[in-house]
C-alpha positions as a Markdown table, in Angstrom:
| # | Residue | x | y | z |
|---|---|---|---|---|
| 1 | Met | 0.0 | 0.3 | 0.1 |
| 2 | Ala | 1.6 | 3.4 | -0.8 |
| 3 | Pro | 1.9 | 5.9 | 2.1 |
| 4 | Arg | -0.3 | 8.6 | 2.6 |
| 5 | Val | 0.2 | 12.1 | 3.9 |
| 6 | Gln | -1.5 | 12.6 | 7.7 |
| 7 | Arg | -3.0 | 15.2 | 8.1 |
| 8 | Ala | -2.8 | 17.6 | 11.0 |
| 9 | Ala | -5.6 | 17.2 | 13.5 |
| 10 | Pro | -8.4 | 19.6 | 13.8 |
| 11 | Pro | -7.1 | 22.4 | 16.5 |
| 12 | Tyr | -9.6 | 21.7 | 19.5 |
| 13 | Val | -8.6 | 17.7 | 18.7 |
| 14 | Gln | -4.9 | 19.1 | 19.2 |
| 15 | Ile | -6.1 | 21.4 | 22.1 |
| 16 | Thr | -8.5 | 18.9 | 23.8 |
| 17 | Asp | -5.3 | 15.9 | 23.4 |
| 18 | His | -2.9 | 18.1 | 25.3 |
| 19 | Phe | -5.2 | 18.8 | 28.1 |
| 20 | Arg | -6.3 | 15.1 | 28.5 |
| 21 | Gln | -2.6 | 13.8 | 28.3 |
| 22 | Gln | -1.9 | 16.2 | 30.9 |
| 23 | Ile | -4.3 | 15.2 | 33.3 |
| 24 | Leu | -3.7 | 11.7 | 32.4 |
| 25 | Asp | -0.2 | 12.1 | 33.1 |
| 26 | Gly | -1.1 | 13.7 | 36.5 |
| 27 | Val | 0.5 | 17.7 | 35.3 |
| 28 | Leu | -3.1 | 18.5 | 35.9 |
| 29 | Thr | -4.4 | 16.6 | 39.5 |
| 30 | Glu | -8.2 | 17.0 | 40.5 |
| 31 | Gly | -9.6 | 20.4 | 41.3 |
| 32 | Glu | -7.0 | 21.9 | 39.4 |
| 33 | Lys | -8.2 | 25.0 | 37.4 |
| 34 | Leu | -7.8 | 25.0 | 33.7 |
| 35 | Pro | -6.7 | 28.2 | 31.3 |
| 36 | Ser | -10.1 | 30.0 | 30.4 |
| 37 | Val | -11.6 | 30.2 | 27.1 |
| 38 | Ala | -9.9 | 33.5 | 26.6 |
| 39 | Gln | -6.6 | 32.6 | 27.8 |
| 40 | Ile | -6.8 | 29.0 | 25.4 |
| 41 | Ser | -8.0 | 31.2 | 22.5 |
| 42 | Lys | -4.6 | 33.6 | 23.2 |
| 43 | Asp | -2.4 | 30.6 | 24.1 |
| 44 | Trp | -2.9 | 28.7 | 21.1 |
| 45 | Ser | -4.0 | 31.3 | 18.4 |
| 46 | Val | -7.3 | 30.4 | 17.9 |
| 47 | Ala | -10.8 | 31.1 | 18.0 |
| 48 | Thr | -12.8 | 31.8 | 21.1 |
| 49 | Ala | -15.1 | 29.2 | 19.3 |
| 50 | Thr | -12.5 | 26.6 | 19.1 |
| 51 | Ala | -11.0 | 26.9 | 22.4 |
| 52 | Ala | -14.8 | 26.2 | 24.1 |
| 53 | Lys | -15.2 | 23.4 | 21.5 |
| 54 | Ala | -11.8 | 21.3 | 23.1 |
| 55 | Leu | -13.3 | 22.5 | 26.8 |
| 56 | Ser | -16.6 | 20.6 | 25.8 |
| 57 | Gln | -14.5 | 17.4 | 24.3 |
| 58 | Leu | -13.3 | 17.1 | 27.5 |
| 59 | Arg | -16.3 | 17.7 | 29.5 |
| 60 | Thr | -17.9 | 15.2 | 27.1 |
| 61 | Glu | -15.1 | 12.4 | 27.9 |
| 62 | Gly | -15.5 | 13.2 | 31.7 |
| 63 | Tyr | -12.3 | 14.7 | 32.4 |
| 64 | Val | -13.3 | 17.9 | 33.5 |
| 65 | Arg | -16.1 | 20.0 | 35.1 |
| 66 | Ser | -17.7 | 23.7 | 34.3 |
| 67 | Ser | -19.1 | 26.3 | 36.7 |
| 68 | Ser | -19.3 | 30.4 | 36.8 |
| 69 | Gln | -15.8 | 29.8 | 38.3 |
| 70 | Gly | -14.3 | 28.0 | 35.2 |
| 71 | Thr | -13.1 | 24.4 | 34.2 |
| 72 | Phe | -11.9 | 22.3 | 36.9 |
| 73 | Val | -10.5 | 18.7 | 36.3 |
| 74 | Ser | -12.8 | 16.3 | 37.5 |
| 75 | Ile | -11.9 | 12.1 | 37.1 |
| 76 | Arg | -13.0 | 11.0 | 39.6 |
| 77 | Gln | -16.5 | 10.6 | 38.1 |
| 78 | Lys | -15.3 | 9.1 | 35.2 |
| 79 | Gln | -13.4 | 5.9 | 36.3 |
| 80 | Thr | -15.2 | 2.2 | 36.5 |
| 81 | Thr | -12.7 | 0.4 | 35.1 |
| 82 | Gly | -9.0 | -1.1 | 35.8 |
| 83 | Pro | -7.2 | 1.1 | 32.9 |
| 84 | Asp | -9.4 | 4.1 | 34.5 |
| 85 | Arg | -7.9 | 3.7 | 37.8 |
| 86 | Leu | -4.6 | 3.9 | 36.5 |
| 87 | Gln | -5.2 | 6.7 | 34.9 |
| 88 | Met | -7.1 | 8.3 | 38.3 |
| 89 | Met | -4.3 | 7.5 | 40.0 |
| 90 | Arg | -2.1 | 9.2 | 37.8 |
| 91 | Ala | -4.2 | 12.3 | 37.8 |
| 92 | Thr | -5.6 | 12.4 | 41.7 |
| 93 | Gly | -3.3 | 10.0 | 43.6 |
| 94 | Ser | -5.7 | 7.7 | 44.2 |
| 95 | Gly | -7.0 | 5.0 | 42.1 |
| 96 | Phe | -10.9 | 5.1 | 44.2 |
| 97 | Arg | -14.3 | 7.5 | 43.2 |
| 98 | Pro | -15.8 | 8.9 | 46.3 |
| 99 | Gly | -17.0 | 6.4 | 48.1 |
| 100 | Glu | -15.1 | 3.4 | 46.8 |
| 101 | Arg | -13.5 | 0.9 | 49.0 |
| 102 | Val | -11.6 | -2.3 | 48.1 |
| 103 | Glu | -11.0 | -5.7 | 50.0 |
| 104 | Ile | -8.4 | -7.7 | 49.2 |
| 105 | Leu | -9.6 | -11.5 | 49.0 |
| 106 | Asp | -6.4 | -13.1 | 48.5 |
| 107 | Ala | -2.6 | -12.5 | 47.3 |
| 108 | Leu | -0.8 | -15.8 | 46.6 |
| 109 | Leu | 1.2 | -17.8 | 44.0 |
| 110 | Val | -0.7 | -19.8 | 41.3 |
| 111 | Thr | -0.6 | -22.0 | 39.0 |
| 112 | Ala | -0.9 | -20.4 | 35.4 |
| 113 | Thr | -3.3 | -21.4 | 33.1 |
| 114 | Asp | -3.4 | -21.8 | 29.7 |
| 115 | Glu | -5.0 | -18.2 | 29.3 |
| 116 | Val | -2.7 | -16.4 | 31.8 |
| 117 | Ala | 0.2 | -17.8 | 30.7 |
| 118 | Glu | -0.2 | -17.0 | 27.3 |
| 119 | Ala | -1.3 | -13.1 | 28.1 |
| 120 | Leu | 2.3 | -13.0 | 30.5 |
| 121 | Gly | 4.3 | -14.7 | 28.3 |
| 122 | Val | 5.1 | -17.3 | 30.6 |
| 123 | Glu | 5.1 | -21.2 | 30.2 |
| 124 | Ala | 2.1 | -22.7 | 30.9 |
| 125 | Gly | 1.8 | -24.1 | 34.6 |
| 126 | Ser | 4.4 | -21.2 | 35.8 |
| 127 | Gln | 4.2 | -20.1 | 39.1 |
| 128 | Val | 2.3 | -16.6 | 38.8 |
| 129 | Val | 1.6 | -13.9 | 40.9 |
| 130 | Gln | -2.2 | -13.6 | 41.3 |
| 131 | Arg | -4.5 | -10.6 | 42.9 |
| 132 | Arg | -8.0 | -10.6 | 43.9 |
| 133 | Arg | -10.1 | -7.8 | 45.1 |
| 134 | Val | -13.5 | -6.7 | 45.3 |
| 135 | Tyr | -14.4 | -3.1 | 44.6 |
| 136 | Leu | -17.6 | -2.0 | 46.3 |
| 137 | Asp | -19.4 | 1.4 | 47.4 |
| 138 | Asp | -22.7 | 1.9 | 48.6 |
| 139 | Glu | -25.1 | 0.0 | 46.2 |
| 140 | Gly | -22.7 | -2.9 | 46.3 |
| 141 | Val | -20.1 | -4.6 | 44.3 |
| 142 | Val | -18.5 | -2.3 | 41.8 |
| 143 | Thr | -16.4 | -5.0 | 40.1 |
| 144 | Leu | -14.7 | -8.4 | 40.8 |
| 145 | Ser | -11.0 | -7.8 | 39.6 |
| 146 | Thr | -8.3 | -10.5 | 39.8 |
| 147 | Ser | -5.0 | -9.8 | 38.2 |
| 148 | Trp | -1.9 | -12.3 | 37.4 |
| 149 | Leu | 2.2 | -10.8 | 37.0 |
| 150 | Ser | 4.8 | -12.8 | 36.3 |
| 151 | Arg | 6.8 | -14.4 | 39.6 |
| 152 | Glu | 9.9 | -12.3 | 39.6 |
| 153 | Leu | 7.8 | -9.1 | 40.4 |
| 154 | Ala | 6.9 | -10.8 | 43.4 |
| 155 | Asp | 10.9 | -11.0 | 44.1 |
| 156 | Ala | 11.3 | -6.9 | 43.7 |
| 157 | Ala | 8.1 | -6.5 | 45.3 |
| 158 | Pro | 7.2 | -8.9 | 48.1 |
| 159 | Glu | 3.6 | -6.6 | 48.8 |
| 160 | Leu | 2.5 | -8.1 | 45.9 |
| 161 | Leu | 1.9 | -11.6 | 48.2 |
| 162 | Ser | 0.0 | -9.8 | 50.9 |
| 163 | Thr | -3.5 | -8.9 | 51.5 |
| 164 | Glu | -3.1 | -5.5 | 52.8 |
| 165 | Pro | -4.0 | -2.9 | 50.3 |
| 166 | Leu | -1.1 | -1.2 | 47.9 |
| 167 | Pro | -1.0 | 2.7 | 48.3 |
| 168 | Lys | -0.1 | 3.0 | 44.4 |
| 169 | Met | -2.2 | -0.1 | 43.3 |
| 170 | Thr | 0.2 | -2.4 | 41.3 |
| 171 | Phe | 0.9 | -0.1 | 38.6 |
| 172 | Gly | 2.9 | 2.2 | 40.9 |
| 173 | Leu | 4.4 | -0.5 | 43.6 |
| 174 | Ile | 6.0 | -1.8 | 40.0 |
| 175 | Glu | 6.9 | 1.2 | 38.9 |
| 176 | Asp | 8.8 | 2.0 | 42.1 |
| 177 | Arg | 10.5 | -1.1 | 42.3 |
| 178 | Thr | 11.6 | -1.7 | 39.0 |
| 179 | Gly | 11.7 | 1.2 | 37.0 |
| 180 | Arg | 8.6 | -0.6 | 34.6 |
| 181 | Arg | 5.8 | 2.5 | 34.0 |
| 182 | Thr | 2.6 | 1.5 | 32.6 |
| 183 | Val | 2.7 | 3.0 | 29.2 |
| 184 | Arg | 0.1 | 1.2 | 26.8 |
| 185 | Arg | -3.3 | -1.6 | 27.4 |
| 186 | Arg | -5.3 | -3.5 | 25.8 |
| 187 | Asp | -8.7 | -3.9 | 26.8 |
| 188 | Val | -11.6 | -6.9 | 25.8 |
| 189 | Val | -15.0 | -7.0 | 26.6 |
| 190 | Ala | -17.1 | -10.2 | 26.6 |
| 191 | Ile | -20.1 | -11.7 | 28.1 |
| 192 | Arg | -18.6 | -14.9 | 30.1 |
| 193 | Pro | -20.3 | -17.0 | 32.9 |
| 194 | Val | -19.8 | -16.1 | 36.4 |
| 195 | Thr | -17.1 | -19.0 | 37.7 |
| 196 | Glu | -17.7 | -20.9 | 41.1 |
| 197 | Glu | -14.8 | -18.8 | 42.7 |
| 198 | Ala | -16.6 | -15.6 | 41.7 |
| 199 | Ala | -20.2 | -16.7 | 42.1 |
| 200 | Pro | -20.2 | -15.6 | 45.8 |
| 201 | Val | -18.8 | -12.8 | 45.7 |
| 202 | Leu | -21.4 | -11.4 | 43.0 |
| 203 | Gly | -24.4 | -12.9 | 44.5 |
| 204 | Leu | -25.0 | -14.5 | 41.3 |
| 205 | Glu | -25.3 | -18.3 | 40.7 |
| 206 | Ala | -22.2 | -20.0 | 38.4 |
| 207 | Gly | -22.7 | -20.2 | 35.3 |
| 208 | Thr | -24.7 | -16.6 | 35.0 |
| 209 | Pro | -23.9 | -14.8 | 32.1 |
| 210 | Ala | -22.0 | -11.5 | 33.1 |
| 211 | Leu | -20.3 | -8.4 | 31.9 |
| 212 | Thr | -16.4 | -8.7 | 31.9 |
| 213 | Met | -13.9 | -6.7 | 31.0 |
| 214 | Thr | -10.2 | -7.7 | 30.6 |
| 215 | Asn | -6.8 | -5.8 | 30.3 |
| 216 | Arg | -3.6 | -6.7 | 29.3 |
| 217 | Tyr | -0.8 | -3.7 | 30.4 |
| 218 | Trp | 2.0 | -3.2 | 28.8 |
| 219 | Asp | 5.6 | -1.5 | 29.7 |
| 220 | Gln | 8.2 | 1.3 | 28.0 |
| 221 | Asn | 10.1 | -1.9 | 27.0 |
| 222 | Gly | 7.1 | -3.7 | 25.1 |
| 223 | Glu | 6.9 | -6.3 | 28.0 |
| 224 | Val | 3.6 | -7.1 | 29.7 |
| 225 | Thr | 3.4 | -6.2 | 33.3 |
| 226 | Glu | -0.1 | -7.2 | 34.2 |
| 227 | Tyr | -3.0 | -9.2 | 32.8 |
| 228 | Ala | -6.5 | -8.6 | 34.6 |
| 229 | Leu | -10.2 | -9.8 | 34.7 |
| 230 | Asp | -12.6 | -7.9 | 35.9 |
| 231 | Phe | -16.5 | -9.3 | 36.7 |
| 232 | Leu | -19.0 | -6.4 | 36.9 |
| 233 | Gly | -21.2 | -6.1 | 39.3 |
| 234 | Ala | -25.2 | -6.9 | 39.0 |
| 235 | Gly | -26.7 | -3.6 | 37.4 |
| 236 | Arg | -23.1 | -2.6 | 36.6 |
| 237 | Glu | -22.3 | -0.8 | 33.2 |
| 238 | Leu | -19.9 | 0.1 | 30.9 |
| 239 | Ser | -20.2 | 3.3 | 28.4 |
| 240 | Ala | -18.0 | 5.2 | 25.9 |
| 241 | Glu | -18.3 | 8.3 | 24.2 |
| 242 | Tyr | -16.8 | 10.2 | 21.2 |
| 243 | Ala | -16.6 | 12.9 | 18.9 |
| 244 | Leu | -17.2 | 12.1 | 15.8 |
| 245 | Asp | -15.6 | 15.4 | 14.0 |
């Protein structure tokens, strides 16, 4: 296929991308005020309508809120999934929404299934770290999340085998101990039958179809750091909204 010239994204998209990345990287943190429409217009040399459209897109995506006092980072209300918790942790210092809490069910070494071994790039039957936790809020179970990590990471971070909550979650702990920063992920949403192990936590019968999301995370060297499977609680939903212009 012949190469094609890559045209620049529309100005409002470039502005949106800039501030979104600052929020995700934690440069702009929860509650911090963004520049005004007038200031963005001046800084970026664009029309005020373009600046306003960029802020509107950030509101649509759930990264900011606006009031008569201005536009402020408000990522906490957006987060529901494992990858989102990583973004929230970097932006706010916490991976939890207001009113949310976590219970660590177990943290131990297990034998990798074929699915887990393939995801982590280890041999089937290898010992891997398994961490199971349930996220809850006032309405009950948000998600039952199970993650698997290679055995070598437990050597660098023994806390992975503890049932105590990790202050910076697995992502932050791994980065602190090994320098391996999570930079890319792949999500797969699917309907799966509730397992015997998950059933009592979710309050559902084993075999009941449930909404799940699997996540695979890569570090800056292209190596997988973690594989996770989330069962969403009954009545929970996943949603996404995108601008099409």
